C-alpha positions, 0 to 999 in steps of 0.5 A, a space after each residue: 675335549 680331552 687333551 693328551 699330555 702323555 701316554 702311559 708307559 708302565 704300571 709299576 708294582 713295588 715288591 720285595 723280589 721283582 724277578 719272582 713277582 715278574 715271573 708270576 705275572 709273566 705266567 698269568 698274563 703271557 707277557 715276556 720279560 723285556 727288560 731287567 737290571 743286573 741288580 735284580 731291582 727292576 724287571 719289566 714285562 711287555 710285548 714287542 718294542 714300542 708296545 705300551 703299556 708295560 708292567 714293571 716290578 720295582 724292588 721295595 724291601 720294606 714293603 707293607 703288603 696290603 690286607 684285603 679288605 682291611 682299610 688300615 692297609 688298603 690295596 692302593 691299586 689292583 689288576 683285573 685279568 679277564 679269563 675264559 674259564 675262572 675255575 681253570 684260571 683259579 687252579 693255575 694262579 693258585 699253582 703259581 703262588 697266588 691265594 684266594 681272598 674274600 670277595 667275589 661278585 657276578 663276574 669276578 673273584 679276588 686273589 693276592 699275588 705272591 707279594 700280597 697285591 690283590 688282583 681279580 680274575 674276571 669273566 663276562 
């Protein structure tokens, strides 16, 4: 039996410009900004109060973005985003500032967000 110690509150992504990257993911995932600080160092996306998990963006001015698929600068994590029509979704994410990266399979393609973090568009 697995015993729960806690619940996931947020996934936090380091980036040079939290407000800009939160804007990208807000458009991609349809999540509103629910929290931000006045110093532009922290922005959180999510649903209604109490909704978990949240997606947060934290300022890291010296971020060394991952390079896909270079093991010298690994991705560290990535998000899988389910879409209905990958062609339409690809056009939309590229218009938001994403770029296509090498790699795809049956049901997924790899992209980088505007700060260089890999993510996948996935379909069933």
